[in-house]
PDB file with one MODEL, atoms N, CA, C and O in Angstrom:
MODEL        1
ATOM      1  N   MET A   1      -6.612  14.262 -25.400  1.00  0.00           N
ATOM      2  CA  MET A   1      -6.915  15.029 -24.218  1.00  0.00           C
ATOM      3  C   MET A   1      -7.787  14.264 -23.288  1.00  0.00           C
ATOM      4  O   MET A   1      -8.869  13.779 -23.622  1.00  0.00           O
ATOM      5  N   PRO A   2      -7.238  14.178 -22.058  1.00  0.00           N
ATOM      6  CA  PRO A   2      -7.983  13.337 -21.004  1.00  0.00           C
ATOM      7  C   PRO A   2      -9.288  13.941 -20.663  1.00  0.00           C
ATOM      8  O   PRO A   2      -9.353  15.168 -20.584  1.00  0.00           O
ATOM      9  N   THR A   3     -10.239  13.282 -20.474  1.00  0.00           N
ATOM     10  CA  THR A   3     -11.535  13.629 -19.978  1.00  0.00           C
ATOM     11  C   THR A   3     -11.632  14.008 -18.661  1.00  0.00           C
ATOM     12  O   THR A   3     -10.709  13.602 -17.954  1.00  0.00           O
ATOM     13  N   ARG A   4     -12.594  14.756 -18.054  1.00  0.00           N
ATOM     14  CA  ARG A   4     -12.724  15.152 -16.804  1.00  0.00           C
ATOM     15  C   ARG A   4     -12.851  13.914 -15.841  1.00  0.00           C
ATOM     16  O   ARG A   4     -12.195  13.829 -14.802  1.00  0.00           O
ATOM     17  N   ILE A   5     -13.733  12.974 -16.261  1.00  0.00           N
ATOM     18  CA  ILE A   5     -13.731  11.673 -15.412  1.00  0.00           C
ATOM     19  C   ILE A   5     -12.513  10.890 -15.364  1.00  0.00           C
ATOM     20  O   ILE A   5     -12.285  10.127 -14.426  1.00  0.00           O
ATOM     21  N   HIS A   6     -11.695  11.057 -16.376  1.00  0.00           N
ATOM     22  CA  HIS A   6     -10.397  10.321 -16.439  1.00  0.00           C
ATOM     23  C   HIS A   6      -9.455  10.959 -15.295  1.00  0.00           C
ATOM     24  O   HIS A   6      -8.750  10.278 -14.550  1.00  0.00           O
ATOM     25  N   ILE A   7      -9.529  12.094 -15.271  1.00  0.00           N
ATOM     26  CA  ILE A   7      -8.577  13.018 -14.416  1.00  0.00           C
ATOM     27  C   ILE A   7      -9.083  12.685 -12.869  1.00  0.00           C
ATOM     28  O   ILE A   7      -8.269  12.405 -11.989  1.00  0.00           O
ATOM     29  N   ILE A   8     -10.386  12.739 -12.653  1.00  0.00           N
ATOM     30  CA  ILE A   8     -10.914  12.448 -11.407  1.00  0.00           C
ATOM     31  C   ILE A   8     -10.558  11.005 -10.823  1.00  0.00           C
ATOM     32  O   ILE A   8     -10.210  10.735  -9.673  1.00  0.00           O
ATOM     33  N   SER A   9     -10.736  10.146 -11.915  1.00  0.00           N
ATOM     34  CA  SER A   9     -10.498   8.707 -11.609  1.00  0.00           C
ATOM     35  C   SER A   9      -8.831   8.396 -11.233  1.00  0.00           C
ATOM     36  O   SER A   9      -8.444   7.572 -10.404  1.00  0.00           O
ATOM     37  N   ARG A  10      -8.033   9.224 -12.015  1.00  0.00           N
ATOM     38  CA  ARG A  10      -6.639   8.974 -11.861  1.00  0.00           C
ATOM     39  C   ARG A  10      -6.301   9.660 -10.349  1.00  0.00           C
ATOM     40  O   ARG A  10      -5.498   9.077  -9.621  1.00  0.00           O
ATOM     41  N   VAL A  11      -6.899  10.833  -9.934  1.00  0.00           N
ATOM     42  CA  VAL A  11      -6.486  11.484  -8.767  1.00  0.00           C
ATOM     43  C   VAL A  11      -7.039  10.549  -7.645  1.00  0.00           C
ATOM     44  O   VAL A  11      -6.325  10.380  -6.656  1.00  0.00           O
ATOM     45  N   ALA A  12      -8.368   9.868  -7.723  1.00  0.00           N
ATOM     46  CA  ALA A  12      -8.882   8.995  -6.774  1.00  0.00           C
ATOM     47  C   ALA A  12      -7.990   7.857  -6.667  1.00  0.00           C
ATOM     48  O   ALA A  12      -7.744   7.399  -5.551  1.00  0.00           O
ATOM     49  N   ALA A  13      -7.432   7.306  -7.812  1.00  0.00           N
ATOM     50  CA  ALA A  13      -6.666   6.039  -7.752  1.00  0.00           C
ATOM     51  C   ALA A  13      -5.296   6.442  -6.847  1.00  0.00           C
ATOM     52  O   ALA A  13      -4.815   5.718  -5.975  1.00  0.00           O
ATOM     53  N   SER A  14      -4.812   7.681  -7.229  1.00  0.00           N
ATOM     54  CA  SER A  14      -3.500   7.995  -6.608  1.00  0.00           C
ATOM     55  C   SER A  14      -3.749   8.236  -5.086  1.00  0.00           C
ATOM     56  O   SER A  14      -2.897   7.814  -4.303  1.00  0.00           O
ATOM     57  N   LEU A  15      -4.772   8.837  -4.640  1.00  0.00           N
ATOM     58  CA  LEU A  15      -5.014   9.060  -3.104  1.00  0.00           C
ATOM     59  C   LEU A  15      -5.554   7.954  -2.436  1.00  0.00           C
ATOM     60  O   LEU A  15      -5.002   7.477  -1.445  1.00  0.00           O
ATOM     61  N   PHE A  16      -6.790   7.430  -2.995  1.00  0.00           N
ATOM     62  CA  PHE A  16      -7.364   6.336  -2.150  1.00  0.00           C
ATOM     63  C   PHE A  16      -6.764   4.906  -2.443  1.00  0.00           C
ATOM     64  O   PHE A  16      -6.667   4.064  -1.550  1.00  0.00           O
ATOM     65  N   GLY A  17      -6.391   4.693  -3.663  1.00  0.00           N
ATOM     66  CA  GLY A  17      -5.628   3.471  -3.875  1.00  0.00           C
ATOM     67  C   GLY A  17      -4.184   3.480  -3.260  1.00  0.00           C
ATOM     68  O   GLY A  17      -3.708   2.475  -2.731  1.00  0.00           O
ATOM     69  N   GLY A  18      -3.571   4.573  -3.353  1.00  0.00           N
ATOM     70  CA  GLY A  18      -2.345   4.755  -2.711  1.00  0.00           C
ATOM     71  C   GLY A  18      -2.409   4.481  -1.129  1.00  0.00           C
ATOM     72  O   GLY A  18      -1.619   3.767  -0.511  1.00  0.00           O
ATOM     73  N   TRP A  19      -3.411   5.125  -0.635  1.00  0.00           N
ATOM     74  CA  TRP A  19      -3.526   4.961   0.899  1.00  0.00           C
ATOM     75  C   TRP A  19      -3.853   3.466   1.277  1.00  0.00           C
ATOM     76  O   TRP A  19      -3.329   2.920   2.249  1.00  0.00           O
ATOM     77  N   ALA A  20      -4.724   2.863   0.472  1.00  0.00           N
ATOM     78  CA  ALA A  20      -5.026   1.393   0.671  1.00  0.00           C
ATOM     79  C   ALA A  20      -3.763   0.510   0.534  1.00  0.00           C
ATOM     80  O   ALA A  20      -3.528  -0.384   1.347  1.00  0.00           O
ATOM     81  N   PHE A  21      -2.994   0.769  -0.467  1.00  0.00           N
ATOM     82  CA  PHE A  21      -1.759   0.062  -0.772  1.00  0.00           C
ATOM     83  C   PHE A  21      -0.793   0.256   0.372  1.00  0.00           C
ATOM     84  O   PHE A  21      -0.197  -0.719   0.831  1.00  0.00           O
ATOM     85  N   VAL A  22      -0.608   1.493   0.862  1.00  0.00           N
ATOM     86  CA  VAL A  22       0.302   1.670   1.955  1.00  0.00           C
ATOM     87  C   VAL A  22      -0.232   1.112   3.450  1.00  0.00           C
ATOM     88  O   VAL A  22       0.522   0.788   4.368  1.00  0.00           O
ATOM     89  N   TRP A  23      -1.557   1.076   3.485  1.00  0.00           N
ATOM     90  CA  TRP A  23      -2.133   0.347   4.644  1.00  0.00           C
ATOM     91  C   TRP A  23      -1.666  -0.947   4.678  1.00  0.00           C
ATOM     92  O   TRP A  23      -1.144  -1.412   5.692  1.00  0.00           O
ATOM     93  N   GLY A  24      -1.832  -1.667   3.498  1.00  0.00           N
ATOM     94  CA  GLY A  24      -1.495  -3.208   3.399  1.00  0.00           C
ATOM     95  C   GLY A  24      -0.046  -3.194   3.600  1.00  0.00           C
ATOM     96  O   GLY A  24       0.388  -3.996   4.427  1.00  0.00           O
ATOM     97  N   PHE A  25       0.796  -2.418   2.986  1.00  0.00           N
ATOM     98  CA  PHE A  25       2.248  -2.576   3.228  1.00  0.00           C
ATOM     99  C   PHE A  25       2.542  -2.349   4.712  1.00  0.00           C
ATOM    100  O   PHE A  25       3.271  -3.160   5.283  1.00  0.00           O
ATOM    101  N   VAL A  26       2.088  -1.425   5.307  1.00  0.00           N
ATOM    102  CA  VAL A  26       2.385  -1.163   6.836  1.00  0.00           C
ATOM    103  C   VAL A  26       1.874  -2.326   7.634  1.00  0.00           C
ATOM    104  O   VAL A  26       2.556  -2.778   8.554  1.00  0.00           O
ATOM    105  N   THR A  27       0.664  -2.847   7.314  1.00  0.00           N
ATOM    106  CA  THR A  27       0.309  -4.034   8.098  1.00  0.00           C
ATOM    107  C   THR A  27       1.202  -5.254   7.910  1.00  0.00           C
ATOM    108  O   THR A  27       1.545  -5.940   8.873  1.00  0.00           O
ATOM    109  N   LEU A  28       1.583  -5.522   6.630  1.00  0.00           N
ATOM    110  CA  LEU A  28       2.487  -6.720   6.364  1.00  0.00           C
ATOM    111  C   LEU A  28       3.860  -6.450   7.042  1.00  0.00           C
ATOM    112  O   LEU A  28       4.454  -7.341   7.649  1.00  0.00           O
ATOM    113  N   ALA A  29       4.326  -5.222   6.917  1.00  0.00           N
ATOM    114  CA  ALA A  29       5.744  -4.907   7.388  1.00  0.00           C
ATOM    115  C   ALA A  29       5.824  -5.027   8.937  1.00  0.00           C
ATOM    116  O   ALA A  29       6.763  -5.622   9.465  1.00  0.00           O
ATOM    117  N   ILE A  30       4.800  -4.437   9.673  1.00  0.00           N
ATOM    118  CA  ILE A  30       4.871  -4.544  11.117  1.00  0.00           C
ATOM    119  C   ILE A  30       4.731  -6.074  11.491  1.00  0.00           C
ATOM    120  O   ILE A  30       5.531  -6.611  12.258  1.00  0.00           O
ATOM    121  N   THR A  31       3.731  -6.711  10.940  1.00  0.00           N
ATOM    122  CA  THR A  31       3.563  -8.141  11.359  1.00  0.00           C
ATOM    123  C   THR A  31       4.930  -9.007  10.992  1.00  0.00           C
ATOM    124  O   THR A  31       5.333  -9.875  11.767  1.00  0.00           O
ATOM    125  N   ALA A  32       5.585  -8.714   9.798  1.00  0.00           N
ATOM    126  CA  ALA A  32       6.708  -9.501   9.455  1.00  0.00           C
ATOM    127  C   ALA A  32       7.954  -9.086  10.382  1.00  0.00           C
ATOM    128  O   ALA A  32       8.732  -9.953  10.779  1.00  0.00           O
ATOM    129  N   LEU A  33       8.108  -7.819  10.692  1.00  0.00           N
ATOM    130  CA  LEU A  33       9.150  -7.486  11.558  1.00  0.00           C
ATOM    131  C   LEU A  33       9.048  -8.057  13.026  1.00  0.00           C
ATOM    132  O   LEU A  33       9.982  -8.532  13.672  1.00  0.00           O
ATOM    133  N   VAL A  34       7.755  -7.922  13.424  1.00  0.00           N
ATOM    134  CA  VAL A  34       7.471  -8.607  14.751  1.00  0.00           C
ATOM    135  C   VAL A  34       7.738 -10.239  14.699  1.00  0.00           C
ATOM    136  O   VAL A  34       8.314 -10.815  15.622  1.00  0.00           O
ATOM    137  N   ALA A  35       7.331 -10.814  13.704  1.00  0.00           N
ATOM    138  CA  ALA A  35       7.647 -12.267  13.525  1.00  0.00           C
ATOM    139  C   ALA A  35       9.067 -12.479  13.541  1.00  0.00           C
ATOM    140  O   ALA A  35       9.501 -13.488  14.097  1.00  0.00           O
ATOM    141  N   LEU A  36       9.884 -11.614  12.974  1.00  0.00           N
ATOM    142  CA  LEU A  36      11.352 -11.766  12.882  1.00  0.00           C
ATOM    143  C   LEU A  36      12.122 -11.473  14.161  1.00  0.00           C
ATOM    144  O   LEU A  36      13.340 -11.633  14.236  1.00  0.00           O
ATOM    145  N   GLY A  37      11.284 -10.990  15.270  1.00  0.00           N
ATOM    146  CA  GLY A  37      11.877 -10.683  16.475  1.00  0.00           C
ATOM    147  C   GLY A  37      12.079  -9.334  16.863  1.00  0.00           C
ATOM    148  O   GLY A  37      12.682  -9.080  17.906  1.00  0.00           O
ATOM    149  N   GLN A  38      11.588  -8.353  16.047  1.00  0.00           N
ATOM    150  CA  GLN A  38      11.759  -6.987  16.367  1.00  0.00           C
ATOM    151  C   GLN A  38      10.660  -6.540  17.269  1.00  0.00           C
ATOM    152  O   GLN A  38       9.534  -7.029  17.168  1.00  0.00           O
ATOM    153  N   PRO A  39      10.970  -5.574  18.196  1.00  0.00           N
ATOM    154  CA  PRO A  39       9.906  -5.198  19.159  1.00  0.00           C
ATOM    155  C   PRO A  39       8.872  -4.523  18.497  1.00  0.00           C
ATOM    156  O   PRO A  39       9.200  -3.889  17.494  1.00  0.00           O
ATOM    157  N   PHE A  40       7.578  -4.521  18.871  1.00  0.00           N
ATOM    158  CA  PHE A  40       6.529  -3.925  18.168  1.00  0.00           C
ATOM    159  C   PHE A  40       6.717  -2.420  17.881  1.00  0.00           C
ATOM    160  O   PHE A  40       6.460  -1.943  16.776  1.00  0.00           O
ATOM    161  N   ASP A  41       7.182  -1.679  18.938  1.00  0.00           N
ATOM    162  CA  ASP A  41       7.368  -0.189  18.710  1.00  0.00           C
ATOM    163  C   ASP A  41       8.369   0.042  17.674  1.00  0.00           C
ATOM    164  O   ASP A  41       8.132   0.952  16.880  1.00  0.00           O
ATOM    165  N   GLU A  42       9.394  -0.592  17.551  1.00  0.00           N
ATOM    166  CA  GLU A  42      10.345  -0.379  16.484  1.00  0.00           C
ATOM    167  C   GLU A  42       9.950  -0.759  15.180  1.00  0.00           C
ATOM    168  O   GLU A  42      10.301  -0.145  14.172  1.00  0.00           O
ATOM    169  N   ALA A  43       9.129  -1.895  15.184  1.00  0.00           N
ATOM    170  CA  ALA A  43       8.625  -2.264  13.951  1.00  0.00           C
ATOM    171  C   ALA A  43       7.631  -1.297  13.369  1.00  0.00           C
ATOM    172  O   ALA A  43       7.595  -1.032  12.167  1.00  0.00           O
ATOM    173  N   HIS A  44       6.871  -0.808  14.221  1.00  0.00           N
ATOM    174  CA  HIS A  44       5.846   0.205  13.893  1.00  0.00           C
ATOM    175  C   HIS A  44       6.498   1.562  13.312  1.00  0.00           C
ATOM    176  O   HIS A  44       6.061   2.138  12.316  1.00  0.00           O
ATOM    177  N   THR A  45       7.494   1.951  13.998  1.00  0.00           N
ATOM    178  CA  THR A  45       8.250   3.106  13.647  1.00  0.00           C
ATOM    179  C   THR A  45       8.966   2.997  12.169  1.00  0.00           C
ATOM    180  O   THR A  45       8.947   3.862  11.293  1.00  0.00           O
ATOM    181  N   ALA A  46       9.573   1.768  12.123  1.00  0.00           N
ATOM    182  CA  ALA A  46      10.193   1.589  10.901  1.00  0.00           C
ATOM    183  C   ALA A  46       9.199   1.422   9.656  1.00  0.00           C
ATOM    184  O   ALA A  46       9.524   1.838   8.544  1.00  0.00           O
ATOM    185  N   ALA A  47       8.156   0.888   9.858  1.00  0.00           N
ATOM    186  CA  ALA A  47       7.071   0.599   8.816  1.00  0.00           C
ATOM    187  C   ALA A  47       6.492   2.032   8.432  1.00  0.00           C
ATOM    188  O   ALA A  47       6.318   2.337   7.253  1.00  0.00           O
ATOM    189  N   MET A  48       6.210   2.877   9.457  1.00  0.00           N
ATOM    190  CA  MET A  48       5.626   4.113   9.293  1.00  0.00           C
ATOM    191  C   MET A  48       6.683   5.116   8.543  1.00  0.00           C
ATOM    192  O   MET A  48       6.259   5.913   7.706  1.00  0.00           O
ATOM    193  N   LEU A  49       7.944   5.054   8.842  1.00  0.00           N
ATOM    194  CA  LEU A  49       8.954   5.797   8.097  1.00  0.00           C
ATOM    195  C   LEU A  49       8.961   5.334   6.641  1.00  0.00           C
ATOM    196  O   LEU A  49       9.041   6.131   5.706  1.00  0.00           O
ATOM    197  N   LEU A  50       8.874   4.009   6.491  1.00  0.00           N
ATOM    198  CA  LEU A  50       8.979   3.553   5.085  1.00  0.00           C
ATOM    199  C   LEU A  50       7.593   3.937   4.282  1.00  0.00           C
ATOM    200  O   LEU A  50       7.638   4.123   3.066  1.00  0.00           O
ATOM    201  N   ALA A  51       6.498   4.035   4.933  1.00  0.00           N
ATOM    202  CA  ALA A  51       5.190   4.292   4.431  1.00  0.00           C
ATOM    203  C   ALA A  51       5.299   5.677   3.630  1.00  0.00           C
ATOM    204  O   ALA A  51       4.691   5.754   2.562  1.00  0.00           O
ATOM    205  N   PHE A  52       5.988   6.698   4.054  1.00  0.00           N
ATOM    206  CA  PHE A  52       6.022   7.876   3.535  1.00  0.00           C
ATOM    207  C   PHE A  52       6.684   7.733   1.955  1.00  0.00           C
ATOM    208  O   PHE A  52       6.222   8.305   0.967  1.00  0.00           O
ATOM    209  N   VAL A  53       7.712   6.954   1.962  1.00  0.00           N
ATOM    210  CA  VAL A  53       8.543   6.689   0.708  1.00  0.00           C
ATOM    211  C   VAL A  53       7.589   5.840  -0.240  1.00  0.00           C
ATOM    212  O   VAL A  53       7.453   6.162  -1.420  1.00  0.00           O
ATOM    213  N   VAL A  54       6.997   4.849   0.258  1.00  0.00           N
ATOM    214  CA  VAL A  54       6.090   3.968  -0.451  1.00  0.00           C
ATOM    215  C   VAL A  54       4.912   4.782  -1.047  1.00  0.00           C
ATOM    216  O   VAL A  54       4.566   4.687  -2.224  1.00  0.00           O
ATOM    217  N   PHE A  55       4.341   5.573  -0.150  1.00  0.00           N
ATOM    218  CA  PHE A  55       3.209   6.407  -0.741  1.00  0.00           C
ATOM    219  C   PHE A  55       3.704   7.427  -1.838  1.00  0.00           C
ATOM    220  O   PHE A  55       3.025   7.675  -2.834  1.00  0.00           O
ATOM    221  N   LEU A  56       4.815   7.948  -1.613  1.00  0.00           N
ATOM    222  CA  LEU A  56       5.338   8.832  -2.742  1.00  0.00           C
ATOM    223  C   LEU A  56       5.533   8.115  -3.977  1.00  0.00           C
ATOM    224  O   LEU A  56       5.078   8.571  -5.026  1.00  0.00           O
ATOM    225  N   VAL A  57       6.223   6.948  -3.936  1.00  0.00           N
ATOM    226  CA  VAL A  57       6.364   6.183  -5.208  1.00  0.00           C
ATOM    227  C   VAL A  57       5.046   5.899  -5.857  1.00  0.00           C
ATOM    228  O   VAL A  57       4.807   6.191  -7.028  1.00  0.00           O
ATOM    229  N   VAL A  58       4.119   5.260  -4.967  1.00  0.00           N
ATOM    230  CA  VAL A  58       2.968   4.836  -5.588  1.00  0.00           C
ATOM    231  C   VAL A  58       2.076   5.996  -6.045  1.00  0.00           C
ATOM    232  O   VAL A  58       1.287   5.779  -6.964  1.00  0.00           O
ATOM    233  N   PHE A  59       2.134   7.181  -5.492  1.00  0.00           N
ATOM    234  CA  PHE A  59       1.380   8.276  -5.868  1.00  0.00           C
ATOM    235  C   PHE A  59       1.853   8.812  -7.239  1.00  0.00           C
ATOM    236  O   PHE A  59       1.071   9.135  -8.133  1.00  0.00           O
ATOM    237  N   CYS A  60       3.183   8.877  -7.328  1.00  0.00           N
ATOM    238  CA  CYS A  60       3.824   9.395  -8.604  1.00  0.00           C
ATOM    239  C   CYS A  60       3.609   8.361  -9.788  1.00  0.00           C
ATOM    240  O   CYS A  60       3.365   8.739 -10.934  1.00  0.00           O
ATOM    241  N   TRP A  61       3.718   7.012  -9.418  1.00  0.00           N
ATOM    242  CA  TRP A  61       3.497   5.906 -10.504  1.00  0.00           C
ATOM    243  C   TRP A  61       2.045   5.965 -10.909  1.00  0.00           C
ATOM    244  O   TRP A  61       1.739   5.559 -12.031  1.00  0.00           O
ATOM    245  N   SER A  62       1.146   6.424 -10.110  1.00  0.00           N
ATOM    246  CA  SER A  62      -0.183   6.170 -10.513  1.00  0.00           C
ATOM    247  C   SER A  62      -0.475   7.343 -11.551  1.00  0.00           C
ATOM    248  O   SER A  62      -1.463   7.212 -12.273  1.00  0.00           O
ATOM    249  N   PHE A  63       0.235   8.363 -11.661  1.00  0.00           N
ATOM    250  CA  PHE A  63      -0.011   9.361 -12.707  1.00  0.00           C
ATOM    251  C   PHE A  63       0.943   8.977 -13.856  1.00  0.00           C
ATOM    252  O   PHE A  63       0.529   9.216 -14.990  1.00  0.00           O
ATOM    253  N   ALA A  64       2.126   8.432 -13.729  1.00  0.00           N
ATOM    254  CA  ALA A  64       2.955   8.124 -14.798  1.00  0.00           C
ATOM    255  C   ALA A  64       2.550   6.901 -15.629  1.00  0.00           C
ATOM    256  O   ALA A  64       2.946   6.774 -16.788  1.00  0.00           O
ATOM    257  N   ALA A  65       1.743   5.985 -15.017  1.00  0.00           N
ATOM    258  CA  ALA A  65       1.315   4.692 -15.694  1.00  0.00           C
ATOM    259  C   ALA A  65       0.382   5.013 -16.839  1.00  0.00           C
ATOM    260  O   ALA A  65      -0.444   5.920 -16.736  1.00  0.00           O
ATOM    261  N   SER A  66       0.506   4.271 -17.939  1.00  0.00           N
ATOM    262  CA  SER A  66      -0.238   4.484 -19.061  1.00  0.00           C
ATOM    263  C   SER A  66      -1.672   3.969 -18.957  1.00  0.00           C
ATOM    264  O   SER A  66      -2.540   4.543 -19.615  1.00  0.00           O
ATOM    265  N   SER A  67      -1.954   3.034 -18.259  1.00  0.00           N
ATOM    266  CA  SER A  67      -3.176   2.377 -18.030  1.00  0.00           C
ATOM    267  C   SER A  67      -3.738   2.636 -16.792  1.00  0.00           C
ATOM    268  O   SER A  67      -3.111   2.279 -15.795  1.00  0.00           O
ATOM    269  N   LEU A  68      -4.988   3.289 -16.653  1.00  0.00           N
ATOM    270  CA  LEU A  68      -5.654   3.559 -15.432  1.00  0.00           C
ATOM    271  C   LEU A  68      -6.162   2.322 -14.828  1.00  0.00           C
ATOM    272  O   LEU A  68      -6.134   2.153 -13.609  1.00  0.00           O
ATOM    273  N   GLY A  69      -6.635   1.432 -15.667  1.00  0.00           N
ATOM    274  CA  GLY A  69      -7.042   0.058 -15.065  1.00  0.00           C
ATOM    275  C   GLY A  69      -5.963  -0.725 -14.483  1.00  0.00           C
ATOM    276  O   GLY A  69      -6.231  -1.439 -13.516  1.00  0.00           O
ATOM    277  N   ARG A  70      -4.796  -0.685 -14.938  1.00  0.00           N
ATOM    278  CA  ARG A  70      -3.645  -1.345 -14.354  1.00  0.00           C
ATOM    279  C   ARG A  70      -3.384  -0.689 -12.993  1.00  0.00           C
ATOM    280  O   ARG A  70      -3.161  -1.406 -12.017  1.00  0.00           O
ATOM    281  N   VAL A  71      -3.402   0.591 -12.896  1.00  0.00           N
ATOM    282  CA  VAL A  71      -3.238   1.391 -11.670  1.00  0.00           C
ATOM    283  C   VAL A  71      -4.228   0.895 -10.498  1.00  0.00           C
ATOM    284  O   VAL A  71      -3.854   0.666  -9.348  1.00  0.00           O
ATOM    285  N   TRP A  72      -5.400   0.780 -10.918  1.00  0.00           N
ATOM    286  CA  TRP A  72      -6.550   0.266  -9.891  1.00  0.00           C
ATOM    287  C   TRP A  72      -6.346  -1.124  -9.623  1.00  0.00           C
ATOM    288  O   TRP A  72      -6.593  -1.497  -8.476  1.00  0.00           O
ATOM    289  N   VAL A  73      -5.945  -1.957 -10.451  1.00  0.00           N
ATOM    290  CA  VAL A  73      -5.533  -3.358 -10.225  1.00  0.00           C
ATOM    291  C   VAL A  73      -4.491  -3.615  -9.305  1.00  0.00           C
ATOM    292  O   VAL A  73      -4.626  -4.381  -8.351  1.00  0.00           O
ATOM    293  N   VAL A  74      -3.270  -2.885  -9.612  1.00  0.00           N
ATOM    294  CA  VAL A  74      -2.112  -3.095  -8.829  1.00  0.00           C
ATOM    295  C   VAL A  74      -2.238  -2.536  -7.494  1.00  0.00           C
ATOM    296  O   VAL A  74      -1.820  -3.171  -6.525  1.00  0.00           O
ATOM    297  N   LEU A  75      -2.822  -1.313  -7.362  1.00  0.00           N
ATOM    298  CA  LEU A  75      -3.065  -0.691  -5.984  1.00  0.00           C
ATOM    299  C   LEU A  75      -4.058  -1.445  -5.078  1.00  0.00           C
ATOM    300  O   LEU A  75      -3.863  -1.706  -3.891  1.00  0.00           O
ATOM    301  N   GLY A  76      -5.222  -1.778  -5.848  1.00  0.00           N
ATOM    302  CA  GLY A  76      -6.260  -2.590  -5.035  1.00  0.00           C
ATOM    303  C   GLY A  76      -5.830  -3.885  -4.726  1.00  0.00           C
ATOM    304  O   GLY A  76      -5.934  -4.316  -3.577  1.00  0.00           O
ATOM    305  N   GLY A  77      -5.281  -4.651  -5.784  1.00  0.00           N
ATOM    306  CA  GLY A  77      -4.940  -5.982  -5.596  1.00  0.00           C
ATOM    307  C   GLY A  77      -3.639  -6.154  -4.576  1.00  0.00           C
ATOM    308  O   GLY A  77      -3.527  -7.133  -3.838  1.00  0.00           O
ATOM    309  N   GLY A  78      -2.717  -5.122  -4.629  1.00  0.00           N
ATOM    310  CA  GLY A  78      -1.612  -5.102  -3.624  1.00  0.00           C
ATOM    311  C   GLY A  78      -2.081  -4.939  -2.404  1.00  0.00           C
ATOM    312  O   GLY A  78      -1.612  -5.611  -1.486  1.00  0.00           O
ATOM    313  N   ALA A  79      -3.029  -4.070  -2.200  1.00  0.00           N
ATOM    314  CA  ALA A  79      -3.579  -3.702  -0.880  1.00  0.00           C
ATOM    315  C   ALA A  79      -4.314  -4.884  -0.239  1.00  0.00           C
ATOM    316  O   ALA A  79      -4.172  -5.156   0.953  1.00  0.00           O
ATOM    317  N   LEU A  80      -5.076  -5.554  -1.041  1.00  0.00           N
ATOM    318  CA  LEU A  80      -5.757  -6.837  -0.530  1.00  0.00           C
ATOM    319  C   LEU A  80      -4.768  -7.956  -0.262  1.00  0.00           C
ATOM    320  O   LEU A  80      -4.900  -8.600   0.779  1.00  0.00           O
ATOM    321  N   LEU A  81      -3.816  -8.237  -1.088  1.00  0.00           N
ATOM    322  CA  LEU A  81      -2.892  -9.281  -0.871  1.00  0.00           C
ATOM    323  C   LEU A  81      -1.882  -9.015   0.358  1.00  0.00           C
ATOM    324  O   LEU A  81      -1.577  -9.930   1.122  1.00  0.00           O
ATOM    325  N   MET A  82      -1.402  -7.756   0.495  1.00  0.00           N
ATOM    326  CA  MET A  82      -0.466  -7.417   1.650  1.00  0.00           C
ATOM    327  C   MET A  82      -1.357  -7.493   2.898  1.00  0.00           C
ATOM    328  O   MET A  82      -0.938  -8.145   3.855  1.00  0.00           O
ATOM    329  N   THR A  83      -2.602  -6.856   2.974  1.00  0.00           N
ATOM    330  CA  THR A  83      -3.275  -6.972   4.145  1.00  0.00           C
ATOM    331  C   THR A  83      -3.655  -8.388   4.621  1.00  0.00           C
ATOM    332  O   THR A  83      -3.575  -8.739   5.799  1.00  0.00           O
ATOM    333  N   GLY A  84      -4.081  -9.186   3.591  1.00  0.00           N
ATOM    334  CA  GLY A  84      -4.332 -10.627   3.820  1.00  0.00           C
ATOM    335  C   GLY A  84      -3.229 -11.365   4.331  1.00  0.00           C
ATOM    336  O   GLY A  84      -3.360 -12.157   5.265  1.00  0.00           O
ATOM    337  N   ALA A  85      -1.988 -11.107   3.677  1.00  0.00           N
ATOM    338  CA  ALA A  85      -0.812 -11.747   4.071  1.00  0.00           C
ATOM    339  C   ALA A  85      -0.478 -11.481   5.470  1.00  0.00           C
ATOM    340  O   ALA A  85      -0.139 -12.360   6.263  1.00  0.00           O
ATOM    341  N   GLY A  86      -0.596 -10.116   5.771  1.00  0.00           N
ATOM    342  CA  GLY A  86      -0.359  -9.626   7.271  1.00  0.00           C
ATOM    343  C   GLY A  86      -1.213 -10.330   8.128  1.00  0.00           C
ATOM    344  O   GLY A  86      -0.751 -10.898   9.118  1.00  0.00           O
ATOM    345  N   TRP A  87      -2.539 -10.361   7.831  1.00  0.00           N
ATOM    346  CA  TRP A  87      -3.521 -10.933   8.759  1.00  0.00           C
ATOM    347  C   TRP A  87      -3.306 -12.488   9.047  1.00  0.00           C
ATOM    348  O   TRP A  87      -3.460 -12.989  10.161  1.00  0.00           O
ATOM    349  N   LEU A  88      -2.914 -13.218   7.849  1.00  0.00           N
ATOM    350  CA  LEU A  88      -2.641 -14.634   7.931  1.00  0.00           C
ATOM    351  C   LEU A  88      -1.379 -14.770   8.809  1.00  0.00           C
ATOM    352  O   LEU A  88      -1.371 -15.621   9.699  1.00  0.00           O
ATOM    353  N   LEU A  89      -0.392 -14.030   8.618  1.00  0.00           N
ATOM    354  CA  LEU A  89       0.932 -14.102   9.453  1.00  0.00           C
ATOM    355  C   LEU A  89       0.642 -13.886  10.872  1.00  0.00           C
ATOM    356  O   LEU A  89       1.097 -14.684  11.691  1.00  0.00           O
ATOM    357  N   GLN A  90      -0.084 -12.869  11.257  1.00  0.00           N
ATOM    358  CA  GLN A  90      -0.456 -12.602  12.577  1.00  0.00           C
ATOM    359  C   GLN A  90      -1.360 -13.732  13.232  1.00  0.00           C
ATOM    360  O   GLN A  90      -1.317 -14.025  14.426  1.00  0.00           O
ATOM    361  N   SER A  91      -2.122 -14.282  12.357  1.00  0.00           N
ATOM    362  CA  SER A  91      -2.898 -15.430  12.985  1.00  0.00           C
ATOM    363  C   SER A  91      -2.089 -16.698  13.195  1.00  0.00           C
ATOM    364  O   SER A  91      -2.397 -17.539  14.039  1.00  0.00           O
ATOM    365  N   ALA A  92      -1.004 -16.799  12.360  1.00  0.00           N
ATOM    366  CA  ALA A  92      -0.221 -17.863  12.568  1.00  0.00           C
ATOM    367  C   ALA A  92       0.766 -17.691  13.782  1.00  0.00           C
ATOM    368  O   ALA A  92       1.200 -18.667  14.394  1.00  0.00           O
ATOM    369  N   LEU A  93       1.054 -16.558  14.054  1.00  0.00           N
ATOM    370  CA  LEU A  93       1.915 -16.240  15.215  1.00  0.00           C
ATOM    371  C   LEU A  93       1.150 -16.369  16.539  1.00  0.00           C
ATOM    372  O   LEU A  93       1.765 -16.683  17.558  1.00  0.00           O
ATOM    373  N   THR A  94      -0.069 -16.154  16.557  1.00  0.00           N
ATOM    374  CA  THR A  94      -0.901 -16.241  17.865  1.00  0.00           C
ATOM    375  C   THR A  94      -1.400 -17.560  18.215  1.00  0.00           C
ATOM    376  O   THR A  94      -2.069 -17.716  19.237  1.00  0.00           O
TER     377      THR A  94
ENDMDL
END
């Protein structure tokens, strides 16, 4: 039986970790699409439409995963890596 702190941590991971992960995904997607020649408005729209699907998948996975630590590492690490990659790509383009 999961403890109350375990449930709270899992909900926090799904909401806050999922939000951070999607933030990194959107940052990287917009930057990559603009780098490939897509106009910013179209890249923004495409990334935001995909963000709904990505958040849904990440949210459901965070509850289905067996290890809570792995959920935090994947969501936090993915958010940092994708945001950093988007920032570096944007810096290289300007």
